[in-house]
C-alpha positions, 0 to 999 in steps of 0.5 A, spaced: 535 646 045 541 648 047 544 647 054 547 654 055 543 660 057 542 665 051 548 669 050 548 676 053 552 682 053 554 681 060 557 674 058 560 677 052 564 681 057 566 675 062 569 672 056 573 677 054 575 678 062 577 671 063 581 670 057 585 676 058 582 681 053 585 689 054 580 694 054 581 699 048 582 707 050 582 713 046 588 717 044 588 720 051 587 714 055 580 714 056 575 708 055 572 708 048 565 711 050 560 708 045 561 701 046 566 697 050 571 695 046 576 690 047 583 687 044 587 681 044 593 679 041 594 672 039 600 668 039 600 668 031 601 676 031 593 677 030 590 683 034 583 681 035 577 686 037 570 686 039 565 691 041 560 690 046 554 695 046 552 699 052 549 698 057 553 692 058 547 688 061 543 682 060 540 684 053 541 677 049 544 678 042 540 676 036 542 669 033 545 672 026 549 678 030 552 672 035 554 668 030 558 674 027 561 676 034 563 668 035 566 667 028 569 674 026 571 678 032 572 673 038 574 667 033 572 661 037 567 656 037 560 656 041 563 650 045 570 654 046 566 660 048 561 657 053 567 653 056 571 659 057 565 663 060 562 657 065 569 653 067 574 658 065 577 654 060 581 658 055 580 657 048 586 654 044 589 659 040 595 655 038 600 657 044 606 653 043 607 648 048 613 649 053 616 643 056 616 641 063 624 641 063 625 648 059 630 653 062 627 660 063 629 665 057 633 669 062 637 664 064 639 662 057 
């Protein structure tokens, strides 16, 4: 039995907001209306996209769809997802570690 609640659309959106995903807009700058769509640029240059069906609420995801969303859209493990949603711990996306004594780029 899982110690986490069932994954919902609301929790999916919370993950996107906490990690800093950006809402996708159409050519005129309006929010896409058929799904809430978010994008996220990784340090490696990949652009991830995820879609959340409207209305965003407490509806739970079927397990197969949830596994697909984690693996193919969010590219995180279940543990990383829940750490982000529940405690604000961002997934390790391979960001380079900056030494404490590094000079600011503008100064260099």
